[in-house]
C-alpha positions in Angstrom: 0.9 10.5 16.0 1.3 14.2 15.4 2.3 14.6 11.7 3.6 18.2 11.8 7.3 18.4 10.9 7.6 14.6 10.6 9.9 13.3 7.8 7.8 10.8 5.8 9.0 8.7 2.9 6.1 7.8 0.6 6.5 5.3 -2.1 4.2 5.1 -5.1 3.6 8.8 -4.7 2.8 9.4 -8.4 -0.2 6.9 -8.3 -3.8 7.9 -7.5 -3.7 6.9 -3.8 -0.1 8.2 -3.5 -1.0 11.7 -4.8 -4.1 12.0 -2.6 -2.1 10.8 0.4 0.8 13.2 -0.3 -1.6 16.1 -0.4 -3.2 15.1 3.0 0.2 14.6 4.7 1.4 18.0 3.5 -1.8 19.7 4.6 -1.1 18.2 8.1 2.3 19.8 8.2 4.5 16.8 7.3 7.7 17.0 5.2 7.1 14.4 2.5 9.7 12.6 0.5 7.9 11.7 -2.8 9.3 8.4 -4.1 8.4 7.1 -7.5 9.6 6.5 -11.0 8.5 9.6 -12.8 10.3 12.9 -12.0 7.9 15.1 -13.9 4.8 13.6 -12.2 6.4 13.8 -8.8 7.6 17.4 -9.3 4.1 18.5 -10.5 2.7 16.9 -7.4 5.2 18.6 -5.1 4.2 22.0 -6.6 0.6 21.3 -5.8 1.3 20.5 -2.1 1.0 22.8 0.9 4.4 24.5 1.3 6.1 22.8 -1.6 9.5 23.9 -0.5 9.3 21.5 2.5 8.9 18.4 0.3 11.5 16.4 -1.7 11.3 14.4 -4.9 13.4 11.3 -4.9 13.2 9.1 -8.1 13.8 5.4 -7.9 13.8 4.3 -11.5 14.4 0.6 -10.8 14.3 0.4 -7.0 17.8 -1.0 -7.3 20.0 -1.7 -4.3 22.1 1.3 -5.2 19.2 3.7 -5.5 17.7 2.5 -2.2 21.1 3.0 -0.5 21.2 6.6 -1.8 17.7 7.2 -0.3 18.8 5.7 3.0 21.9 8.0 3.0 19.6 11.1 3.0 18.7 10.3 6.7 21.2 10.6 9.5 21.6 11.9 13.1 20.7 15.4 12.0 17.7 14.4 9.9 16.1 11.2 11.1 13.3 9.4 9.3 10.0 9.4 11.2 7.7 7.4 8.9 8.1 5.0 5.9 4.8 4.4 4.0 5.2 1.5 1.6 2.3 2.4 -0.7 3.6 1.4 -4.1 1.7 -1.6 -5.5 0.5 -3.3 -8.6 -2.0 -6.1 -9.5 -3.3 -8.0 -12.5 -6.9 -9.3 -12.7 -6.4 -12.5 -14.7 -6.4 -16.3 -14.4 -3.0 -17.7 -13.3 -2.6 -19.6 -16.6 -3.0 -16.3 -18.5 -0.3 -14.5 -16.6 3.3 -14.5 -17.9 6.2 -15.3 -15.7 7.1 -11.5 -15.9 3.5 -10.6 -14.7 3.9 -12.9 -11.7 7.4 -11.7 -10.8 6.4 -8.0 -11.1 3.6 -8.3 -8.7 5.7 -10.2 -6.1 8.6 -7.7 -6.5 6.6 -4.5 -6.2 4.1 -5.7 -3.5 6.5 -7.8 -1.4 10.2 -7.6 -2.1 10.5 -3.8 -2.4 8.7 -3.0 0.9 10.9 -5.6 2.6 14.1 -4.2 1.1 13.1 -0.5 1.8 12.2 -1.4 5.4 15.6 -3.2 5.8 17.5 -0.3 4.3 15.9 2.4 6.4 15.4 0.6 9.7 18.4 2.2 11.4 17.5 5.7 10.2 14.3 6.1 12.2 13.9 8.6 15.0 12.7 7.4 18.4 9.3 5.7 18.0 9.4 5.7 14.2 6.7 4.1 12.1 6.6 1.7 9.1 3.2 1.7 7.5 2.6 -1.0 4.9 -0.4 -0.4 2.6 -1.8 -3.8 1.7 -5.3 -4.9 0.6 -8.3 -6.8 1.9 -7.4 -9.5 -0.6 -4.4 -10.2 1.5 -6.7 -12.1 3.8 -9.3 -13.3 1.3 -8.5 -15.5 -1.7 -10.4 -14.1 -4.7 -10.7 -15.7 -8.2 -8.7 -13.8 -10.8 -6.3 -12.3 -8.1 -4.3 -15.5 -7.1 -0.9 -13.9 -7.4 -2.0 -10.5 -6.0 -3.7 -12.3 -3.0 -0.5 -14.2 -2.4 1.6 -11.1 -2.5 -0.6 -9.1 -0.1 -0.9 -12.1 2.3 2.9 -12.1 2.4 3.0 -8.3 3.1 0.4 -8.8 5.9 2.4 -11.5 7.7 5.6 -9.5 7.1 4.1 -6.5 8.8 2.8 -8.7 11.7 6.2 -10.4 12.2 8.3 -7.3 11.9 6.0 -5.4 14.3 6.6 -8.1 16.9 10.3 -8.1 16.1 10.7 -4.3 16.6 8.4 -3.9 19.5 11.2 -3.6 22.1 12.8 -0.8 19.9 9.6 1.3 19.9 9.3 1.2 16.1 5.7 0.7 15.2 4.8 -1.4 12.2 1.3 -0.7 10.9 -0.7 -2.5 8.2 -3.6 -0.8 6.4 -5.9 -2.8 4.1 -8.1 -0.9 1.6 -11.0 -2.5 -0.4 -11.3 -2.3 -4.2 -10.2 1.1 -5.6 -12.4 3.1 -7.9 -10.6 5.7 -10.0 -9.7 6.7 -13.6 -6.5 4.7 -13.2 -8.4 1.5 -12.5 -9.3 -0.5 -15.6 -12.8 -0.3 -17.0 -13.1 -4.1 -16.6 -12.3 -4.0 -12.9 -14.7 -1.1 -12.3 -17.5 -2.8 -14.2 -16.8 -6.1 -12.4 -17.0 -4.5 -9.0 -20.3 -2.8 -9.8 -21.8 -6.1 -11.2 -20.7 -8.1 -8.2 -21.7 -5.5 -5.7 -18.2 -5.2 -4.4 -17.8 -2.0 -2.4 -15.0 0.3 -3.7 -13.5 3.6 -2.7 -12.0 6.6 -4.4 -8.3 7.4 -3.9 -9.1 10.3 -1.6 -11.2 8.1 0.6 -8.4 5.5 0.8 -5.9 8.3 1.5 -8.0 9.5 4.4 -8.2 5.9 5.8 -4.4 5.5 5.6 -3.8 8.9 7.2 -6.2 8.0 10.1 -4.4 4.7 10.5 -1.1 6.5 10.8 -2.4 9.1 13.3 -4.1 6.5 15.5 -1.1 4.1 15.3 -3.3 1.0 15.1 -1.3 -2.0 14.0 -4.0 -3.6 11.8 -6.8 -1.7 10.0 -9.2 -2.9 7.4 -11.4 -0.6 5.3 -15.2 -1.2 5.5 -17.4 -3.0 8.0 -18.6 -5.6 5.4 -15.0 -6.3 4.3 -13.9 -6.8 7.9 -16.9 -9.2 8.5 -16.0 -11.1 5.3 -12.4 -11.5 6.4 -13.6 -12.8 9.8 -15.9 -15.3 8.2 -13.2 -16.4 5.8 -10.8 -17.0 8.8 -13.4 -18.9 10.9 -15.3 -20.8 8.2 -13.7 -20.5 4.8 -16.1 -23.1 3.3 -18.9 -20.5 3.5 -16.9 -18.1 1.4 -15.9 -20.9 -1.0 -19.6 -21.5 -1.7 -20.5 -17.8 -2.0 -17.7 -17.2 -4.5 -18.5 -20.4 -6.4 -22.0 -18.9 -7.1 -20.4 -15.7 -8.4 -17.7 -17.5 -10.4 -19.6 -17.5 -13.8 -19.9 -13.7 -13.5 -16.3 -13.3 -12.4 -15.2 -15.6 -15.3 -17.1 -13.4 -17.8 -15.0 -10.4 -16.8 -11.9 -12.5 -16.8 -12.5 -13.4 -20.5 
């Protein structure tokens, strides 16, 4: 896909990955709709982007039905949507028994419900051969202790992407799924960064993840996973999950130390 002059809606634009991704898309010549909950952060980002006058800030305070309908109304025959990037996400590293009902619902709403609702709201606003790109995680295909709710949410997003892609194939709307590894940034908690280092989990900076997502969009590949070792682990988990069970069981005491 050629990104120049494409209208791209980017959710979670005020996060670490979102900001890095917005800057890359703007540098490639796209017109980016920056979607998030903080006007000041989004506006500061817009002013840092290449040709800031080409980009639009759109605040969704609650991602309510009314707010989403207003966003959908911005696109019509004279200004079609080319790409929707469902990038907004959240997770909590904790045992299930230590998560509140609100913690569980928030992860499911942000990681699963909102991408589905946005895709539904905007599906008739796409230009010919439009694209929906859902940003998931390797943990959507790999159950990991301490991330039970997050893994479930990302697994749902993965299957949603797969099913929707098959559903829309005859309409020439591409549905892509990009799965990063663990993220390393100042926004990530010190506990998660320390745990990743102690366990030897490979992690990436927001800019590295943004480059990976941008390449996924340009290439139009339906499923991409970041990192050769991560891809291998997902394959082993699919073919012989008992091997991964045993490997993670050995690491469980160390994982539990960080959970405490």
